[in-house]
C-alpha positions as CSV (number, residue, x, y, z in Angstrom):
1,M,37.4,96.9,-18.1
2,G,36.8,94.2,-15.6
3,V,39.1,91.2,-15.1
4,A,37.3,87.8,-15.3
5,A,37.7,85.7,-12.2
6,P,39.6,82.5,-12.8
7,P,37.5,79.3,-12.8
8,P,37.2,77.7,-9.3
9,S,39.7,74.9,-8.9
10,S,38.7,71.6,-7.3
11,S,40.1,71.3,-3.9
12,P,42.5,68.3,-3.3
13,P,40.9,65.3,-1.6
14,S,41.3,65.2,2.1
15,S,43.3,62.4,3.7
16,S,40.1,61.1,5.2
17,S,38.4,60.8,1.7
18,L,41.5,58.9,0.4
19,L,41.4,56.5,3.3
20,L,37.7,55.8,2.6
21,V,38.3,55.0,-1.1
22,L,41.2,52.7,-0.2
23,L,39.0,50.9,2.3
24,V,36.2,50.4,-0.2
25,L,38.6,49.1,-2.9
26,S,40.2,46.8,-0.3
27,A,36.8,45.4,0.7
28,L,35.8,44.9,-3.0
29,G,39.1,43.2,-3.8
30,P,38.1,39.6,-3.2
31,F,34.8,40.0,-5.0
32,S,36.4,41.6,-8.1
33,T,38.9,38.7,-8.1
34,A,36.0,36.1,-7.8
35,L,34.3,37.6,-10.8
36,E,37.3,37.0,-12.9
37,V,37.5,33.3,-12.1
38,P,36.9,31.3,-15.4
39,L,33.7,29.3,-15.5
40,D,35.3,26.2,-17.0
41,L,37.3,25.2,-14.0
42,P,37.9,21.4,-13.8
43,Q,35.2,19.7,-11.7
44,P,35.1,16.0,-10.6
45,P,31.8,14.2,-11.4
46,T,28.7,14.5,-9.2
47,I,25.6,12.3,-9.6
48,T,22.5,14.5,-10.3
49,L,19.9,11.8,-11.1
50,Q,19.5,8.1,-10.3
51,S,16.8,5.6,-10.2
52,P,15.4,4.5,-6.8
53,K,17.3,1.9,-4.8
54,D,14.3,-0.5,-5.0
55,Y,13.2,-0.3,-8.6
56,I,10.2,-2.5,-9.5
57,V,9.7,-2.4,-13.3
58,D,6.6,-3.1,-15.4
59,P,7.2,-6.2,-17.6
60,R,5.2,-4.6,-20.4
61,E,7.4,-1.5,-20.9
62,S,11.0,-0.7,-21.6
63,I,13.2,-0.5,-18.5
64,V,14.8,2.9,-18.0
65,I,17.6,3.0,-15.4
66,N,18.5,6.6,-14.7
67,C,22.1,7.9,-14.1
68,E,23.0,11.5,-14.8
69,A,26.1,13.3,-13.6
70,K,27.8,16.7,-14.1
71,G,31.5,17.5,-14.2
72,K,34.2,19.3,-16.3
73,P,35.0,17.7,-18.6
74,H,31.7,15.8,-19.0
75,P,32.0,12.4,-17.3
76,R,32.2,9.0,-19.0
77,F,29.8,6.4,-17.7
78,S,30.0,2.7,-17.0
79,W,27.8,0.1,-15.2
80,T,28.2,-3.0,-13.1
81,R,25.6,-5.7,-12.6
82,N,25.7,-7.9,-9.5
83,G,29.2,-6.6,-8.8
84,T,30.8,-7.3,-12.3
85,H,31.3,-5.1,-15.3
86,F,28.1,-4.8,-17.5
87,D,29.3,-4.7,-21.1
88,I,26.6,-2.7,-22.9
89,D,28.2,-3.4,-26.3
90,Q,27.5,-7.1,-25.8
91,E,23.8,-6.4,-25.0
92,P,21.8,-5.9,-28.2
93,K,18.7,-4.9,-26.2
94,V,20.5,-2.3,-24.1
95,R,21.5,1.2,-25.1
96,M,23.0,4.2,-23.2
97,K,21.6,7.6,-23.9
98,H,23.9,10.2,-25.5
99,N,25.9,12.3,-23.1
100,S,24.3,10.3,-20.2
101,G,24.6,7.2,-18.2
102,T,20.9,6.3,-18.4
103,L,20.3,2.8,-19.7
104,V,17.2,1.9,-21.8
105,V,16.4,-1.8,-22.1
106,D,14.0,-2.8,-24.8
107,I,12.3,-5.9,-23.4
108,S,10.0,-6.5,-26.4
109,G,10.4,-10.2,-27.1
110,E,12.3,-10.6,-23.9
111,K,11.5,-11.4,-20.3
112,A,12.0,-8.6,-17.9
113,E,13.3,-11.0,-15.3
114,N,16.3,-11.5,-17.5
115,Y,17.5,-8.1,-16.5
116,E,16.8,-8.4,-12.7
117,G,19.8,-7.7,-10.5
118,V,21.8,-5.1,-8.6
119,F,23.0,-2.3,-11.0
120,Q,25.4,0.5,-10.1
121,C,26.5,3.4,-12.3
122,T,30.0,5.0,-12.3
123,A,30.7,8.5,-13.7
124,R,34.4,9.3,-14.3
125,N,36.6,12.1,-15.6
126,E,40.3,12.8,-15.1
127,H,39.5,14.7,-11.9
128,G,37.5,12.1,-10.0
129,T,34.8,9.4,-9.8
130,A,31.2,9.4,-8.6
131,V,29.2,6.3,-8.0
132,S,25.4,5.8,-7.7
133,H,23.8,3.8,-5.0
134,N,22.9,0.2,-5.7
135,I,19.7,0.0,-7.8
136,V,17.9,-3.3,-7.4
137,I,15.9,-4.1,-10.5
138,R,12.9,-6.5,-10.0
139,Q,10.0,-7.3,-12.2
140,S,6.5,-6.6,-11.0
141,R,4.7,-9.8,-10.2
142,S,1.0,-10.7,-9.6
143,P,0.9,-14.4,-8.7
144,L,-2.3,-16.3,-8.7
145,W,-4.3,-16.9,-5.5
146,S,-4.2,-20.5,-4.6
147,K,-7.5,-22.3,-4.7
148,E,-8.9,-23.1,-1.3
149,R,-12.1,-24.3,0.3
150,I,-13.3,-22.0,3.0
151,D,-15.9,-23.5,5.4
152,P,-18.7,-21.2,6.7
153,I,-17.8,-19.4,9.9
154,V,-20.5,-19.7,12.6
155,V,-20.1,-17.4,15.6
156,Q,-22.1,-16.3,18.6
157,E,-23.3,-12.7,18.6
158,G,-21.0,-10.3,20.5
159,V,-17.7,-12.3,20.1
160,S,-14.8,-10.9,18.1
161,L,-13.9,-12.2,14.7
162,V,-11.0,-11.9,12.2
163,L,-11.5,-12.7,8.5
164,Q,-8.1,-13.4,6.9
165,C,-7.2,-12.2,3.5
166,R,-3.5,-13.4,3.1
167,P,-3.0,-12.6,-0.6
168,P,-0.1,-14.0,-2.6
169,A,3.0,-12.0,-2.3
170,G,3.5,-9.7,-5.2
171,L,6.0,-7.0,-6.3
172,P,5.1,-4.4,-5.2
173,P,2.6,-5.7,-2.5
174,P,-1.0,-5.6,-3.6
175,V,-3.6,-3.1,-2.5
176,I,-6.2,-4.9,-0.4
177,F,-9.9,-4.1,-0.2
178,W,-13.1,-6.0,0.9
179,M,-16.2,-6.1,-1.3
180,D,-19.4,-8.1,-1.8
181,N,-20.7,-10.0,-4.8
182,N,-22.0,-6.7,-6.3
183,F,-18.5,-5.1,-6.1
184,Q,-19.8,-2.8,-3.3
185,R,-17.3,-2.0,-0.6
186,L,-18.2,-3.6,2.7
187,P,-18.9,-0.9,5.3
188,Q,-16.3,-0.2,7.9
189,N,-16.6,1.7,11.2
190,S,-15.3,1.8,14.8
191,R,-16.5,-1.8,15.2
192,V,-15.4,-3.3,11.8
193,S,-12.2,-2.3,10.0
194,Q,-9.5,-3.6,7.7
195,A,-6.0,-3.7,9.2
196,L,-2.7,-2.9,7.5
197,N,-2.1,-6.6,6.9
198,G,-5.4,-6.8,4.9
199,D,-7.4,-8.8,7.3
200,L,-10.9,-7.7,8.4
201,Y,-11.4,-7.2,12.1
202,F,-14.7,-7.2,14.1
203,S,-14.5,-5.9,17.6
204,N,-17.7,-7.7,18.2
205,V,-20.2,-9.3,15.7
206,R,-23.9,-8.5,15.3
207,K,-26.7,-10.3,13.7
208,E,-26.5,-8.0,10.6
209,D,-23.0,-9.2,9.9
210,T,-24.4,-12.5,8.6
211,R,-23.7,-12.8,4.9
212,S,-22.2,-15.1,2.4
213,D,-20.1,-12.7,0.3
214,Y,-17.2,-11.4,2.3
215,I,-14.7,-11.2,-0.6
216,C,-11.1,-10.0,-0.3
217,Y,-9.7,-8.4,-3.5
218,A,-6.0,-7.8,-4.3
219,R,-5.0,-5.2,-6.9
220,F,-1.5,-5.4,-8.2
221,P,-0.5,-1.9,-9.2
222,H,2.1,-2.4,-12.0
223,T,0.2,-5.0,-13.9
224,Q,-3.2,-3.4,-13.1
225,T,-4.7,-6.9,-12.4
226,I,-7.2,-7.7,-9.7
227,Q,-7.6,-11.1,-8.1
228,Q,-10.1,-12.2,-5.5
229,K,-10.2,-14.7,-2.7
230,Q,-13.0,-17.3,-2.4
231,P,-16.1,-15.7,-0.8
232,I,-16.3,-16.2,3.0
233,T,-19.6,-17.0,4.6
234,V,-20.3,-15.7,8.2
235,K,-23.4,-16.8,10.2
236,V,-24.0,-15.0,13.5
237,L,-26.1,-16.8,16.1
238,S,-28.3,-14.6,18.2
239,Q,-29.1,-17.1,20.9
240,A,-27.1,-16.7,24.1
241,P,-25.1,-13.7,22.9
242,A,-21.7,-13.1,24.5
243,D,-21.4,-11.1,27.7
244,D,-20.1,-7.5,27.8
245,R,-16.4,-7.4,28.4
246,K,-13.6,-4.9,28.8
247,P,-11.2,-4.3,25.8
248,T,-8.3,-6.4,24.8
249,F,-6.1,-5.9,21.8
250,L,-6.4,-8.1,18.7
251,I,-3.3,-6.4,17.2
252,P,-0.6,-5.8,18.2
253,S,-0.3,-8.7,20.6
254,G,1.2,-8.5,24.1
255,P,1.7,-5.4,26.2
256,S,4.4,-3.8,24.0
257,S,6.1,-3.9,20.6
258,T,8.7,-2.1,18.6
259,Q,8.8,-0.4,15.2
260,L,11.6,1.0,13.0
261,V,11.0,3.9,10.6
262,L,13.4,5.7,8.3
263,R,13.9,9.5,8.6
264,G,11.7,11.4,6.1
265,Q,9.3,8.4,5.7
266,V,5.8,7.9,7.0
267,L,5.2,6.3,10.4
268,E,2.0,4.2,10.7
269,L,1.1,2.7,14.1
270,E,-2.0,0.5,14.4
271,C,-4.0,-0.8,17.4
272,I,-7.3,-2.7,16.9
273,A,-9.2,-3.9,20.0
274,E,-12.0,-6.2,20.7
275,G,-14.6,-5.8,23.5
276,L,-18.3,-5.3,24.1
277,P,-19.5,-2.5,23.9
278,T,-17.2,-1.5,21.0
279,P,-13.9,0.1,22.4
280,Q,-12.8,3.5,21.4
281,V,-9.1,4.0,20.7
282,S,-6.9,7.0,21.6
283,W,-3.2,7.8,21.2
284,T,-0.5,9.6,23.2
285,K,3.3,9.9,23.1
286,V,4.6,8.9,26.5
287,D,7.8,11.0,26.4
288,G,6.6,14.0,24.4
289,D,3.9,15.6,22.3
290,L,2.5,14.4,19.0
291,P,3.5,16.8,16.2
292,A,0.2,18.5,15.5
293,N,1.0,19.6,11.9
294,R,2.3,16.1,10.8
295,T,-0.1,13.8,12.7
296,S,-3.4,12.3,11.5
297,F,-5.7,9.6,12.8
298,L,-7.3,7.1,10.4
299,H,-9.7,4.1,10.5
300,H,-11.7,5.6,13.4
301,H,-8.6,6.4,15.4
302,K,-7.2,2.8,15.1
303,M,-4.2,4.1,13.1
304,L,-1.8,6.9,14.0
305,R,0.1,8.4,11.0
306,I,3.0,10.8,11.2
307,I,4.5,12.1,7.9
308,N,8.1,13.3,7.2
309,V,9.5,11.6,10.3
310,S,12.5,13.1,12.1
311,E,14.7,12.0,15.0
312,S,12.4,13.9,17.3
313,D,9.6,11.4,16.6
314,A,11.5,8.5,18.2
315,G,10.2,7.4,21.5
316,K,7.4,5.5,23.2
317,Y,3.8,5.7,21.9
318,R,0.8,4.4,23.7
319,C,-2.6,3.4,22.3
320,T,-5.5,3.0,24.8
321,A,-8.8,1.2,24.1
322,K,-11.6,2.0,26.4
323,N,-15.3,1.1,27.0
324,Q,-17.7,1.2,30.0
325,L,-16.1,-1.9,31.6
326,G,-12.5,-0.8,31.5
327,S,-9.4,-0.1,29.4
328,A,-6.3,-1.7,27.8
329,H,-3.0,-0.2,26.9
330,H,-0.2,-1.1,24.4
331,N,3.2,0.6,24.2
332,I,5.1,0.9,20.9
333,Q,8.8,1.9,21.0
334,V,9.6,3.7,17.8
335,T,13.2,4.0,16.5
336,V,14.1,6.4,13.7
337,R,17.1,5.8,11.5
338,G,18.7,7.8,8.7
339,G,17.1,7.4,5.3
């Protein structure tokens, strides 16, 4: 009768295997400890949402001033207006959202301008304090255009011309466009274009520019109102037209200028030249290259636009206006500051 063999016994782990296990456990030690940290640790407040620094409100709608914050325990909120405590309990038209610092102002039967000012939100708990930036509340305004008598403009063919718009100052600034009596936009090209200031620039005038309905319109975004300037009449005389001439700049003036832009914002540089024949404008960066993926040219190359500006965009930019008789240059020194 055969004798059954005993079951194989597991061999004891080698010293090298034990060392490997110890090393793995040692490496995992900090992570396993981290997993056991309670999720309700005390946290000081942090602002997570706030209204923009320059906040222009629609006078027809309730004003909502955002202030949200996180923290453990959940923060308590308070506000100041123009540097002093803003007592919400004493303001029947103002309420604060539940578990939030956001203010809602019901301006029905009120004037929005009564709530203009510099507001600041504070979030507190026993572990700290967080403060929003200053929020400047201003009511949107669309003031009326002052009545004026505009005499007809008589010019010689070939000279330069600027038709001024100069709308009333609104909050925010109005959108400007030029149209005729039939509400058709006036054509713009390399010779005729609207500048950032709203004025209409002619590098040189032609006979076909004669008309009696150059009308500047201002659209105020928040109130959705449109106002118009008195029509301007231009008469171009074709006798003894102006001589051909090399370019000079209508804007900017002088050989150089400066411009400041905030980091992350949009940089817009503008050069409009006069001359006959019509000058063509080009752009370069004197001390570097233009960022190809963030640069565009508008208004027949009279405007250079760079989006999402960074410190690398600081430096000297040059616009050049050229025709068959010569060229002109203007340098713009751009400074970039933190947003």
